[in-house]
All heavy atoms as a GROMACS GRO file, in nm:
protein
  589
    1MET      N    1   0.224  -0.785  -0.802
    1MET     CA    2   0.192  -0.802  -0.941
    1MET      C    3   0.268  -0.697  -1.022
    1MET      O    4   0.264  -0.580  -0.990
    1MET     CB    5   0.041  -0.785  -0.961
    1MET     CG    6  -0.001  -0.781  -1.105
    1MET     SD    7  -0.178  -0.753  -1.128
    1MET     CE    8  -0.245  -0.893  -1.044
    2PRO      N    9   0.337  -0.740  -1.127
    2PRO     CA   10   0.408  -0.643  -1.211
    2PRO      C   11   0.311  -0.542  -1.272
    2PRO      O   12   0.198  -0.575  -1.306
    2PRO     CB   13   0.472  -0.730  -1.320
    2PRO     CG   14   0.478  -0.868  -1.261
    2PRO     CD   15   0.360  -0.877  -1.168
    3THR      N   16   0.360  -0.420  -1.288
    3THR     CA   17   0.271  -0.313  -1.334
    3THR      C   18   0.218  -0.335  -1.474
    3THR      O   19   0.112  -0.283  -1.507
    3THR     CB   20   0.344  -0.177  -1.328
    3THR    OG1   21   0.462  -0.185  -1.406
    3THR    CG2   22   0.376  -0.138  -1.186
    4GLN      N   23   0.285  -0.412  -1.559
    4GLN     CA   24   0.234  -0.432  -1.695
    4GLN      C   25   0.103  -0.510  -1.697
    4GLN      O   26   0.031  -0.507  -1.795
    4GLN     CB   27   0.338  -0.499  -1.786
    4GLN     CG   28   0.372  -0.641  -1.748
    4GLN     CD   29   0.497  -0.652  -1.665
    4GLN    OE1   30   0.528  -0.560  -1.589
    4GLN    NE2   31   0.569  -0.761  -1.677
    5TYR      N   32   0.068  -0.577  -1.589
    5TYR     CA   33  -0.057  -0.654  -1.584
    5TYR      C   34  -0.173  -0.576  -1.523
    5TYR      O   35  -0.283  -0.625  -1.516
    5TYR     CB   36  -0.037  -0.783  -1.503
    5TYR     CG   37   0.066  -0.874  -1.564
    5TYR    CD1   38   0.186  -0.898  -1.499
    5TYR    CD2   39   0.044  -0.934  -1.687
    5TYR    CE1   40   0.282  -0.980  -1.556
    5TYR    CE2   41   0.140  -1.016  -1.745
    5TYR     CZ   42   0.259  -1.039  -1.678
    5TYR     OH   43   0.353  -1.120  -1.734
    6TRP      N   44  -0.149  -0.455  -1.477
    6TRP     CA   45  -0.252  -0.380  -1.406
    6TRP      C   46  -0.372  -0.348  -1.493
    6TRP      O   47  -0.481  -0.330  -1.443
    6TRP     CB   48  -0.196  -0.251  -1.351
    6TRP     CG   49  -0.106  -0.272  -1.234
    6TRP    CD1   50  -0.077  -0.390  -1.171
    6TRP    CD2   51  -0.034  -0.173  -1.163
    6TRP    NE1   52   0.008  -0.370  -1.067
    6TRP    CE2   53   0.037  -0.237  -1.060
    6TRP    CE3   54  -0.022  -0.036  -1.178
    6TRP    CZ2   55   0.118  -0.170  -0.972
    6TRP    CZ3   56   0.058   0.032  -1.089
    6TRP    CH2   57   0.128  -0.034  -0.988
    7ARG      N   58  -0.354  -0.340  -1.623
    7ARG     CA   59  -0.466  -0.306  -1.711
    7ARG      C   60  -0.514  -0.424  -1.793
    7ARG      O   61  -0.590  -0.407  -1.887
    7ARG     CB   62  -0.425  -0.191  -1.802
    7ARG     CG   63  -0.405  -0.063  -1.724
    7ARG     CD   64  -0.390   0.055  -1.815
    7ARG     NE   65  -0.384   0.176  -1.735
    7ARG     CZ   66  -0.300   0.274  -1.756
    7ARG    NH1   67  -0.214   0.269  -1.855
    7ARG    NH2   68  -0.300   0.381  -1.679
    8SER      N   69  -0.471  -0.542  -1.757
    8SER     CA   70  -0.516  -0.661  -1.831
    8SER      C   71  -0.664  -0.686  -1.803
    8SER      O   72  -0.715  -0.650  -1.697
    8SER     CB   73  -0.434  -0.783  -1.790
    8SER     OG   74  -0.471  -0.826  -1.660
    9PRO      N   75  -0.736  -0.747  -1.898
    9PRO     CA   76  -0.878  -0.776  -1.876
    9PRO      C   77  -0.902  -0.861  -1.751
    9PRO      O   78  -0.999  -0.839  -1.680
    9PRO     CB   79  -0.919  -0.850  -2.003
    9PRO     CG   80  -0.820  -0.808  -2.106
    9PRO     CD   81  -0.692  -0.783  -2.032
   10GLU      N   82  -0.812  -0.954  -1.724
   10GLU     CA   83  -0.829  -1.040  -1.607
   10GLU      C   84  -0.818  -0.958  -1.478
   10GLU      O   85  -0.895  -0.979  -1.384
   10GLU     CB   86  -0.724  -1.152  -1.605
   10GLU     CG   87  -0.738  -1.250  -1.718
   10GLU     CD   88  -0.672  -1.201  -1.847
   10GLU    OE1   89  -0.592  -1.104  -1.844
   10GLU    OE2   90  -0.703  -1.258  -1.953
   11THR      N   91  -0.723  -0.866  -1.474
   11THR     CA   92  -0.706  -0.783  -1.356
   11THR      C   93  -0.825  -0.691  -1.337
   11THR      O   94  -0.876  -0.675  -1.226
   11THR     CB   95  -0.576  -0.700  -1.366
   11THR    OG1   96  -0.466  -0.791  -1.378
   11THR    CG2   97  -0.557  -0.613  -1.243
   12ILE      N   98  -0.873  -0.631  -1.444
   12ILE     CA   99  -0.988  -0.543  -1.436
   12ILE      C  100  -1.110  -0.620  -1.386
   12ILE      O  101  -1.185  -0.572  -1.301
   12ILE     CB  102  -1.014  -0.474  -1.572
   12ILE    CG1  103  -0.902  -0.375  -1.600
   12ILE    CG2  104  -1.149  -0.405  -1.573
   12ILE    CD1  105  -0.902  -0.316  -1.738
   13GLU      N  106  -1.127  -0.740  -1.436
   13GLU     CA  107  -1.240  -0.822  -1.391
   13GLU      C  108  -1.229  -0.852  -1.241
   13GLU      O  109  -1.327  -0.843  -1.167
   13GLU     CB  110  -1.244  -0.952  -1.470
   13GLU     CG  111  -1.360  -1.042  -1.434
   13GLU     CD  112  -1.359  -1.170  -1.516
   13GLU    OE1  113  -1.319  -1.165  -1.632
   13GLU    OE2  114  -1.399  -1.273  -1.459
   14ARG      N  115  -1.108  -0.884  -1.196
   14ARG     CA  116  -1.088  -0.913  -1.053
   14ARG      C  117  -1.113  -0.788  -0.969
   14ARG      O  118  -1.175  -0.795  -0.863
   14ARG     CB  119  -0.945  -0.964  -1.030
   14ARG     CG  120  -0.919  -1.009  -0.888
   14ARG     CD  121  -0.783  -1.073  -0.872
   14ARG     NE  122  -0.674  -0.985  -0.904
   14ARG     CZ  123  -0.622  -0.895  -0.819
   14ARG    NH1  124  -0.672  -0.884  -0.699
   14ARG    NH2  125  -0.522  -0.819  -0.854
   15LEU      N  126  -1.067  -0.671  -1.015
   15LEU     CA  127  -1.090  -0.547  -0.942
   15LEU      C  128  -1.238  -0.514  -0.931
   15LEU      O  129  -1.283  -0.462  -0.829
   15LEU     CB  130  -1.016  -0.431  -1.010
   15LEU     CG  131  -0.865  -0.432  -0.999
   15LEU    CD1  132  -0.805  -0.320  -1.084
   15LEU    CD2  133  -0.820  -0.421  -0.856
   16ASN      N  134  -1.313  -0.544  -1.034
   16ASN     CA  135  -1.457  -0.516  -1.032
   16ASN      C  136  -1.531  -0.600  -0.928
   16ASN      O  137  -1.641  -0.563  -0.887
   16ASN     CB  138  -1.518  -0.539  -1.170
   16ASN     CG  139  -1.484  -0.427  -1.266
   16ASN    OD1  140  -1.458  -0.315  -1.226
   16ASN    ND2  141  -1.482  -0.457  -1.395
   17ARG      N  142  -1.473  -0.711  -0.885
   17ARG     CA  143  -1.537  -0.796  -0.786
   17ARG      C  144  -1.500  -0.759  -0.642
   17ARG      O  145  -1.556  -0.813  -0.547
   17ARG     CB  146  -1.499  -0.942  -0.811
   17ARG     CG  147  -1.560  -1.000  -0.937
   17ARG     CD  148  -1.542  -1.151  -0.943
   17ARG     NE  149  -1.404  -1.193  -0.926
   17ARG     CZ  150  -1.322  -1.229  -1.025
   17ARG    NH1  151  -1.365  -1.227  -1.148
   17ARG    NH2  152  -1.199  -1.267  -1.000
   18LEU      N  153  -1.405  -0.668  -0.625
   18LEU     CA  154  -1.359  -0.632  -0.491
   18LEU      C  155  -1.460  -0.544  -0.417
   18LEU      O  156  -1.529  -0.463  -0.478
   18LEU     CB  157  -1.226  -0.556  -0.499
   18LEU     CG  158  -1.104  -0.635  -0.541
   18LEU    CD1  159  -0.985  -0.542  -0.555
   18LEU    CD2  160  -1.074  -0.745  -0.442
   19GLU      N  161  -1.462  -0.559  -0.286
   19GLU     CA  162  -1.538  -0.467  -0.202
   19GLU      C  163  -1.451  -0.345  -0.178
   19GLU      O  164  -1.333  -0.341  -0.215
   19GLU     CB  165  -1.575  -0.536  -0.071
   19GLU     CG  166  -1.674  -0.650  -0.094
   19GLU     CD  167  -1.718  -0.717   0.035
   19GLU    OE1  168  -1.691  -0.660   0.142
   19GLU    OE2  169  -1.777  -0.824   0.027
   20ARG      N  170  -1.506  -0.243  -0.114
   20ARG     CA  171  -1.435  -0.115  -0.098
   20ARG      C  172  -1.296  -0.126  -0.037
   20ARG      O  173  -1.201  -0.067  -0.088
   20ARG     CB  174  -1.520  -0.018  -0.017
   20ARG     CG  175  -1.633   0.038  -0.096
   20ARG     CD  176  -1.712   0.136  -0.013
   20ARG     NE  177  -1.826   0.182  -0.090
   20ARG     CZ  178  -1.916   0.262  -0.044
   20ARG    NH1  179  -1.909   0.306   0.080
   20ARG    NH2  180  -2.016   0.301  -0.120
   21PRO      N  181  -1.278  -0.198   0.075
   21PRO     CA  182  -1.143  -0.204   0.133
   21PRO      C  183  -1.041  -0.268   0.038
   21PRO      O  184  -0.928  -0.220   0.027
   21PRO     CB  185  -1.160  -0.290   0.259
   21PRO     CG  186  -1.304  -0.275   0.295
   21PRO     CD  187  -1.377  -0.263   0.164
   22GLY      N  188  -1.081  -0.372  -0.032
   22GLY     CA  189  -0.990  -0.436  -0.126
   22GLY      C  190  -0.956  -0.345  -0.242
   22GLY      O  191  -0.841  -0.340  -0.288
   23PHE      N  192  -1.055  -0.273  -0.291
   23PHE     CA  193  -1.031  -0.180  -0.401
   23PHE      C  194  -0.938  -0.068  -0.355
   23PHE      O  195  -0.847  -0.027  -0.428
   23PHE     CB  196  -1.161  -0.121  -0.454
   23PHE     CG  197  -1.142  -0.038  -0.577
   23PHE    CD1  198  -1.127  -0.097  -0.700
   23PHE    CD2  199  -1.133   0.099  -0.567
   23PHE    CE1  200  -1.106  -0.020  -0.814
   23PHE    CE2  201  -1.112   0.178  -0.679
   23PHE     CZ  202  -1.099   0.117  -0.803
   24ALA      N  203  -0.960  -0.017  -0.234
   24ALA     CA  204  -0.874   0.089  -0.181
   24ALA      C  205  -0.729   0.041  -0.172
   24ALA      O  206  -0.636   0.116  -0.205
   24ALA     CB  207  -0.925   0.134  -0.044
   25LEU      N  208  -0.710  -0.082  -0.128
   25LEU     CA  209  -0.575  -0.137  -0.119
   25LEU      C  210  -0.511  -0.144  -0.258
   25LEU      O  211  -0.395  -0.107  -0.276
   25LEU     CB  212  -0.577  -0.275  -0.054
   25LEU     CG  213  -0.444  -0.348  -0.051
   25LEU    CD1  214  -0.342  -0.268   0.030
   25LEU    CD2  215  -0.461  -0.486   0.005
   26GLU      N  216  -0.586  -0.191  -0.356
   26GLU     CA  217  -0.533  -0.198  -0.492
   26GLU      C  218  -0.499  -0.060  -0.546
   26GLU      O  219  -0.399  -0.041  -0.614
   26GLU     CB  220  -0.632  -0.269  -0.585
   26GLU     CG  221  -0.647  -0.417  -0.556
   26GLU     CD  222  -0.516  -0.493  -0.573
   26GLU    OE1  223  -0.438  -0.462  -0.666
   26GLU    OE2  224  -0.491  -0.584  -0.492
   27PHE      N  225  -0.581   0.039  -0.515
   27PHE     CA  226  -0.555   0.176  -0.557
   27PHE      C  227  -0.424   0.226  -0.496
   27PHE      O  228  -0.340   0.284  -0.564
   27PHE     CB  229  -0.672   0.266  -0.516
   27PHE     CG  230  -0.656   0.409  -0.558
   27PHE    CD1  231  -0.686   0.448  -0.688
   27PHE    CD2  232  -0.610   0.503  -0.468
   27PHE    CE1  233  -0.669   0.580  -0.726
   27PHE    CE2  234  -0.594   0.635  -0.506
   27PHE     CZ  235  -0.624   0.674  -0.636
   28LEU      N  236  -0.407   0.203  -0.366
   28LEU     CA  237  -0.284   0.247  -0.299
   28LEU      C  238  -0.161   0.176  -0.355
   28LEU      O  239  -0.056   0.239  -0.373
   28LEU     CB  240  -0.293   0.219  -0.149
   28LEU     CG  241  -0.332   0.333  -0.059
   28LEU    CD1  242  -0.325   0.288   0.087
   28LEU    CD2  243  -0.252   0.458  -0.081
   29ARG      N  244  -0.173   0.047  -0.380
   29ARG     CA  245  -0.060  -0.028  -0.432
   29ARG      C  246  -0.009   0.030  -0.564
   29ARG      O  247   0.108   0.016  -0.596
   29ARG     CB  248  -0.098  -0.175  -0.458
   29ARG     CG  249  -0.096  -0.261  -0.338
   29ARG     CD  250  -0.117  -0.409  -0.367
   29ARG     NE  251  -0.171  -0.448  -0.495
   29ARG     CZ  252  -0.101  -0.513  -0.590
   29ARG    NH1  253   0.025  -0.542  -0.570
   29ARG    NH2  254  -0.158  -0.549  -0.701
   30ARG      N  255  -0.096   0.094  -0.637
   30ARG     CA  256  -0.059   0.149  -0.767
   30ARG      C  257  -0.013   0.295  -0.759
   30ARG      O  258   0.032   0.351  -0.857
   30ARG     CB  259  -0.177   0.138  -0.863
   30ARG     CG  260  -0.203  -0.005  -0.904
   30ARG     CD  261  -0.342  -0.019  -0.962
   30ARG     NE  262  -0.364  -0.150  -1.019
   30ARG     CZ  263  -0.386  -0.260  -0.952
   30ARG    NH1  264  -0.388  -0.258  -0.821
   30ARG    NH2  265  -0.406  -0.375  -1.014
   31ASN      N  266  -0.024   0.356  -0.642
   31ASN     CA  267   0.012   0.496  -0.625
   31ASN      C  268   0.164   0.507  -0.604
   31ASN      O  269   0.216   0.459  -0.503
   31ASN     CB  270  -0.063   0.553  -0.504
   31ASN     CG  271  -0.036   0.699  -0.483
   31ASN    OD1  272   0.077   0.743  -0.478
   31ASN    ND2  273  -0.143   0.774  -0.467
   32PRO      N  274   0.236   0.570  -0.698
   32PRO     CA  275   0.382   0.576  -0.684
   32PRO      C  276   0.429   0.651  -0.560
   32PRO      O  277   0.532   0.615  -0.502
   32PRO     CB  278   0.428   0.646  -0.812
   32PRO     CG  279   0.307   0.706  -0.873
   32PRO     CD  280   0.187   0.635  -0.819
   33ASP      N  281   0.354   0.752  -0.516
   33ASP     CA  282   0.393   0.824  -0.395
   33ASP      C  283   0.381   0.736  -0.272
   33ASP      O  284   0.468   0.735  -0.184
   33ASP     CB  285   0.309   0.950  -0.377
   33ASP     CG  286   0.335   1.053  -0.486
   33ASP    OD1  287   0.447   1.056  -0.540
   33ASP    OD2  288   0.242   1.129  -0.517
   34TYR      N  289   0.272   0.657  -0.265
   34TYR     CA  290   0.255   0.566  -0.152
   34TYR      C  291   0.363   0.458  -0.155
   34TYR      O  292   0.423   0.426  -0.052
   34TYR     CB  293   0.116   0.501  -0.154
   34TYR     CG  294   0.103   0.394  -0.048
   34TYR    CD1  295   0.083   0.429   0.085
   34TYR    CD2  296   0.116   0.260  -0.079
   34TYR    CE1  297   0.074   0.333   0.184
   34TYR    CE2  298   0.108   0.162   0.019
   34TYR     CZ  299   0.088   0.198   0.150
   34TYR     OH  300   0.081   0.103   0.247
   35ARG      N  301   0.388   0.403  -0.271
   35ARG     CA  302   0.489   0.297  -0.283
   35ARG      C  303   0.625   0.348  -0.238
   35ARG      O  304   0.699   0.278  -0.168
   35ARG     CB  305   0.494   0.244  -0.426
   35ARG     CG  306   0.369   0.168  -0.466
   35ARG     CD  307   0.361   0.145  -0.615
   35ARG     NE  308   0.477   0.076  -0.667
   35ARG     CZ  309   0.478  -0.049  -0.709
   35ARG    NH1  310   0.367  -0.120  -0.706
   35ARG    NH2  311   0.587  -0.103  -0.757
   36SER      N  312   0.658   0.471  -0.276
   36SER     CA  313   0.785   0.530  -0.235
   36SER      C  314   0.790   0.553  -0.084
   36SER      O  315   0.890   0.523  -0.019
   36SER     CB  316   0.803   0.662  -0.310
   36SER     OG  317   0.918   0.727  -0.267
   37ASP      N  318   0.681   0.604  -0.030
   37ASP     CA  319   0.674   0.630   0.115
   37ASP      C  320   0.682   0.499   0.192
   37ASP      O  321   0.752   0.489   0.294
   37ASP     CB  322   0.547   0.706   0.149
   37ASP     CG  323   0.549   0.769   0.287
   37ASP    OD1  324   0.655   0.771   0.352
   37ASP    OD2  325   0.443   0.818   0.330
   38PHE      N  326   0.613   0.396   0.145
   38PHE     CA  327   0.617   0.265   0.211
   38PHE      C  328   0.760   0.209   0.209
   38PHE      O  329   0.812   0.162   0.311
   38PHE     CB  330   0.521   0.168   0.142
   38PHE     CG  331   0.522   0.031   0.203
   38PHE    CD1  332   0.446   0.004   0.315
   38PHE    CD2  333   0.600  -0.069   0.151
   38PHE    CE1  334   0.446  -0.123   0.373
   38PHE    CE2  335   0.603  -0.196   0.208
   38PHE     CZ  336   0.525  -0.222   0.319
   39ALA      N  337   0.825   0.215   0.092
   39ALA     CA  338   0.962   0.164   0.080
   39ALA      C  339   1.057   0.243   0.172
   39ALA      O  340   1.143   0.184   0.237
   39ALA     CB  341   1.009   0.172  -0.064
   40ARG      N  342   1.040   0.373   0.177
   40ARG     CA  343   1.123   0.457   0.264
   40ARG      C  344   1.102   0.418   0.411
   40ARG      O  345   1.199   0.406   0.487
   40ARG     CB  346   1.091   0.605   0.241
   40ARG     CG  347   1.176   0.701   0.318
   40ARG     CD  348   1.153   0.849   0.282
   40ARG     NE  349   1.016   0.884   0.251
   40ARG     CZ  350   0.970   0.908   0.127
   40ARG    NH1  351   1.049   0.899   0.023
   40ARG    NH2  352   0.843   0.941   0.108
   41THR      N  353   0.979   0.396   0.449
   41THR     CA  354   0.948   0.356   0.586
   41THR      C  355   1.015   0.223   0.620
   41THR      O  356   1.076   0.208   0.727
   41THR     CB  357   0.796   0.346   0.606
   41THR    OG1  358   0.738   0.474   0.583
   41THR    CG2  359   0.761   0.298   0.746
   42GLU      N  360   1.007   0.128   0.529
   42GLU     CA  361   1.069  -0.003   0.554
   42GLU      C  362   1.222   0.008   0.561
   42GLU      O  363   1.285  -0.061   0.640
   42GLU     CB  364   1.026  -0.103   0.446
   42GLU     CG  365   0.878  -0.138   0.453
   42GLU     CD  366   0.839  -0.202   0.586
   42GLU    OE1  367   0.902  -0.300   0.630
   42GLU    OE2  368   0.744  -0.150   0.650
   43ARG      N  369   1.281   0.096   0.479
   43ARG     CA  370   1.427   0.117   0.486
   43ARG      C  371   1.467   0.178   0.619
   43ARG      O  372   1.568   0.139   0.678
   43ARG     CB  373   1.474   0.208   0.372
   43ARG     CG  374   1.493   0.138   0.240
   43ARG     CD  375   1.570   0.223   0.140
   43ARG     NE  376   1.512   0.354   0.119
   43ARG     CZ  377   1.415   0.381   0.032
   43ARG    NH1  378   1.363   0.285  -0.041
   43ARG    NH2  379   1.370   0.505   0.018
   44VAL      N  380   1.388   0.273   0.668
   44VAL     CA  381   1.418   0.336   0.797
   44VAL      C  382   1.413   0.231   0.908
   44VAL      O  383   1.498   0.230   0.998
   44VAL     CB  384   1.319   0.452   0.825
   44VAL    CG1  385   1.324   0.496   0.969
   44VAL    CG2  386   1.348   0.569   0.733
   45ILE      N  387   1.318   0.141   0.900
   45ILE     CA  388   1.307   0.034   1.000
   45ILE      C  389   1.429  -0.058   0.991
   45ILE      O  390   1.492  -0.090   1.092
   45ILE     CB  391   1.176  -0.045   0.982
   45ILE    CG1  392   1.056   0.044   1.016
   45ILE    CG2  393   1.178  -0.172   1.065
   45ILE    CD1  394   0.923  -0.015   0.974
   46ALA      N  395   1.462  -0.100   0.870
   46ALA     CA  396   1.570  -0.198   0.850
   46ALA      C  397   1.709  -0.141   0.877
   46ALA      O  398   1.793  -0.208   0.938
   46ALA     CB  399   1.564  -0.253   0.708
   47HIS      N  400   1.734  -0.018   0.833
   47HIS     CA  401   1.870   0.035   0.839
   47HIS      C  402   1.895   0.132   0.953
   47HIS      O  403   2.008   0.142   1.001
   47HIS     CB  404   1.905   0.102   0.706
   47HIS     CG  405   1.900   0.008   0.590
   47HIS    ND1  406   1.980  -0.104   0.578
   47HIS    CD2  407   1.819   0.007   0.481
   47HIS    CE1  408   1.951  -0.168   0.467
   47HIS    NE2  409   1.853  -0.103   0.406
   48ASP      N  410   1.794   0.202   0.995
   48ASP     CA  411   1.814   0.302   1.100
   48ASP      C  412   1.768   0.253   1.237
   48ASP      O  413   1.781   0.326   1.335
   48ASP     CB  414   1.741   0.432   1.065
   48ASP     CG  415   1.795   0.496   0.939
   48ASP    OD1  416   1.907   0.460   0.898
   48ASP    OD2  417   1.725   0.580   0.880
   49GLY      N  418   1.712   0.135   1.242
   49GLY     CA  419   1.670   0.080   1.369
   49GLY      C  420   1.547   0.146   1.429
   49GLY      O  421   1.526   0.139   1.549
   50ALA      N  422   1.467   0.209   1.345
   50ALA     CA  423   1.344   0.273   1.395
   50ALA      C  424   1.249   0.166   1.448
   50ALA      O  425   1.249   0.052   1.401
   50ALA     CB  426   1.277   0.353   1.285
   51ASP      N  427   1.170   0.204   1.546
   51ASP     CA  428   1.070   0.113   1.600
   51ASP      C  429   0.967   0.085   1.489
   51ASP      O  430   0.904   0.178   1.438
   51ASP     CB  431   1.002   0.177   1.720
   51ASP     CG  432   0.888   0.093   1.774
   51ASP    OD1  433   0.912  -0.026   1.804
   51ASP    OD2  434   0.776   0.146   1.783
   52PRO      N  435   0.949  -0.043   1.451
   52PRO     CA  436   0.857  -0.075   1.342
   52PRO      C  437   0.714  -0.026   1.364
   52PRO      O  438   0.651   0.028   1.273
   52PRO     CB  439   0.862  -0.227   1.333
   52PRO     CG  440   0.992  -0.265   1.394
   52PRO     CD  441   1.019  -0.160   1.500
   53GLU      N  442   0.663  -0.041   1.485
   53GLU     CA  443   0.526   0.000   1.512
   53GLU      C  444   0.509   0.152   1.497
   53GLU      O  445   0.415   0.200   1.435
   53GLU     CB  446   0.482  -0.043   1.651
   53GLU     CG  447   0.336  -0.012   1.678
   53GLU     CD  448   0.288  -0.067   1.811
   53GLU    OE1  449   0.351  -0.160   1.866
   53GLU    OE2  450   0.186  -0.016   1.860
   54THR      N  451   0.605   0.226   1.550
   54THR     CA  452   0.600   0.372   1.540
   54THR      C  453   0.611   0.418   1.395
   54THR      O  454   0.536   0.504   1.350
   54THR     CB  455   0.712   0.435   1.625
   54THR    OG1  456   0.697   0.393   1.760
   54THR    CG2  457   0.709   0.586   1.616
   55ALA      N  458   0.706   0.361   1.321
   55ALA     CA  459   0.727   0.400   1.182
   55ALA      C  460   0.604   0.367   1.096
   55ALA      O  461   0.561   0.449   1.014
   55ALA     CB  462   0.851   0.331   1.127
   56ARG      N  463   0.548   0.249   1.117
   56ARG     CA  464   0.431   0.210   1.036
   56ARG      C  465   0.305   0.287   1.077
   56ARG      O  466   0.221   0.317   0.993
   56ARG     CB  467   0.411   0.060   1.046
   56ARG     CG  468   0.522  -0.015   0.974
   56ARG     CD  469   0.508  -0.164   0.979
   56ARG     NE  470   0.621  -0.226   0.913
   56ARG     CZ  471   0.693  -0.324   0.965
   56ARG    NH1  472   0.662  -0.374   1.084
   56ARG    NH2  473   0.794  -0.376   0.898
   57THR      N  474   0.295   0.320   1.205
   57THR     CA  475   0.182   0.403   1.249
   57THR      C  476   0.192   0.541   1.187
   57THR      O  477   0.091   0.599   1.142
   57THR     CB  478   0.180   0.412   1.403
   57THR    OG1  479   0.160   0.282   1.456
   57THR    CG2  480   0.069   0.505   1.451
   58SER      N  481   0.312   0.593   1.178
   58SER     CA  482   0.333   0.724   1.115
   58SER      C  483   0.296   0.719   0.967
   58SER      O  484   0.231   0.810   0.914
   58SER     CB  485   0.479   0.765   1.134
   58SER     OG  486   0.503   0.889   1.075
   59LEU      N  487   0.335   0.612   0.899
   59LEU     CA  488   0.297   0.593   0.759
   59LEU      C  489   0.145   0.590   0.745
   59LEU      O  490   0.088   0.657   0.658
   59LEU     CB  491   0.357   0.462   0.704
   59LEU     CG  492   0.311   0.420   0.564
   59LEU    CD1  493   0.377   0.507   0.458
   59LEU    CD2  494   0.342   0.274   0.541
   60ALA      N  495   0.080   0.514   0.831
   60ALA     CA  496  -0.066   0.504   0.826
   60ALA      C  497  -0.132   0.639   0.849
   60ALA      O  498  -0.230   0.673   0.782
   60ALA     CB  499  -0.115   0.402   0.930
   61ARG      N  500  -0.077   0.718   0.938
   61ARG     CA  501  -0.134   0.851   0.964
   61ARG      C  502  -0.116   0.943   0.844
   61ARG      O  503  -0.205   1.018   0.809
   61ARG     CB  504  -0.071   0.913   1.088
   61ARG     CG  505  -0.125   0.853   1.215
   61ARG     CD  506  -0.073   0.927   1.337
   61ARG     NE  507  -0.126   0.865   1.456
   61ARG     CZ  508  -0.055   0.842   1.566
   61ARG    NH1  509   0.070   0.880   1.573
   61ARG    NH2  510  -0.111   0.784   1.670
   62ARG      N  511   0.004   0.938   0.784
   62ARG     CA  512   0.028   1.023   0.667
   62ARG      C  513  -0.070   0.993   0.555
   62ARG      O  514  -0.114   1.081   0.483
   62ARG     CB  515   0.172   1.004   0.615
   62ARG     CG  516   0.276   1.071   0.696
   62ARG     CD  517   0.410   1.074   0.624
   62ARG     NE  518   0.466   0.944   0.592
   62ARG     CZ  519   0.536   0.868   0.677
   62ARG    NH1  520   0.556   0.907   0.802
   62ARG    NH2  521   0.587   0.753   0.638
   63TRP      N  522  -0.105   0.866   0.540
   63TRP     CA  523  -0.195   0.824   0.432
   63TRP      C  524  -0.339   0.806   0.479
   63TRP      O  525  -0.423   0.762   0.403
   63TRP     CB  526  -0.141   0.696   0.367
   63TRP     CG  527  -0.020   0.728   0.287
   63TRP    CD1  528   0.110   0.727   0.330
   63TRP    CD2  529  -0.017   0.772   0.152
   63TRP    NE1  530   0.193   0.766   0.227
   63TRP    CE2  531   0.116   0.795   0.118
   63TRP    CE3  532  -0.117   0.794   0.057
   63TRP    CZ2  533   0.154   0.839  -0.009
   63TRP    CZ3  534  -0.079   0.838  -0.070
   63TRP    CH2  535   0.056   0.859  -0.101
   64ARG      N  536  -0.364   0.841   0.605
   64ARG     CA  537  -0.497   0.831   0.666
   64ARG      C  538  -0.556   0.691   0.650
   64ARG      O  539  -0.674   0.674   0.612
   64ARG     CB  540  -0.589   0.937   0.607
   64ARG     CG  541  -0.544   1.076   0.645
   64ARG     CD  542  -0.647   1.179   0.607
   64ARG     NE  543  -0.611   1.308   0.664
   64ARG     CZ  544  -0.561   1.408   0.595
   64ARG    NH1  545  -0.544   1.397   0.466
   64ARG    NH2  546  -0.532   1.520   0.653
   65LEU      N  547  -0.474   0.591   0.680
   65LEU     CA  548  -0.517   0.453   0.672
   65LEU      C  549  -0.577   0.411   0.805
   65LEU      O  550  -0.529   0.450   0.911
   65LEU     CB  551  -0.398   0.362   0.639
   65LEU     CG  552  -0.320   0.395   0.513
   65LEU    CD1  553  -0.201   0.301   0.500
   65LEU    CD2  554  -0.410   0.386   0.392
   66ARG      N  555  -0.679   0.330   0.797
   66ARG     CA  556  -0.738   0.272   0.918
   66ARG      C  557  -0.747   0.122   0.896
   66ARG      O  558  -0.802   0.076   0.796
   66ARG     CB  559  -0.879   0.328   0.942
   66ARG     CG  560  -0.876   0.472   0.983
   66ARG     CD  561  -1.013   0.520   1.016
   66ARG     NE  562  -1.095   0.522   0.894
   66ARG     CZ  563  -1.225   0.522   0.891
   66ARG    NH1  564  -1.293   0.517   1.003
   66ARG    NH2  565  -1.290   0.527   0.779
   67CYS      N  566  -0.694   0.049   0.990
   67CYS     CA  567  -0.698  -0.097   0.982
   67CYS      C  568  -0.795  -0.148   1.086
   67CYS      O  569  -0.784  -0.114   1.203
   67CYS     CB  570  -0.559  -0.156   1.005
   67CYS     SG  571  -0.440  -0.099   0.885
   68ARG      N  572  -0.886  -0.228   1.042
   68ARG     CA  573  -0.983  -0.287   1.135
   68ARG      C  574  -0.935  -0.423   1.179
   68ARG      O  575  -0.876  -0.496   1.100
   68ARG     CB  576  -1.118  -0.301   1.066
   68ARG     CG  577  -1.177  -0.167   1.030
   68ARG     CD  578  -1.310  -0.184   0.967
   68ARG     NE  579  -1.362  -0.054   0.928
   68ARG     CZ  580  -1.463  -0.038   0.848
   68ARG    NH1  581  -1.524  -0.141   0.798
   68ARG    NH2  582  -1.504   0.083   0.818
   69PRO      N  583  -0.962  -0.458   1.304
   69PRO     CA  584  -0.919  -0.591   1.352
   69PRO      C  585  -0.995  -0.702   1.283
   69PRO      O  586  -1.098  -0.685   1.229
   69PRO     CB  587  -0.952  -0.587   1.501
   69PRO     CG  588  -1.040  -0.470   1.523
   69PRO     CD  589  -1.027  -0.381   1.404
   0.00000   0.00000   0.00000
């Protein structure tokens, strides 16, 4: 979603209906440091041939993310 819509009434209404994990994801998506780190991780995977699982696990650890099955 383009950033200009993040504060629209429709978006705010949708965010208010989210449970904690969904809200946390939306918060992270808007964090410029996380977005930069995520993009950097994906570039390392694509251009440097890093192992995707290792690189993404490292990203998750840096941001203390936990994914439930």
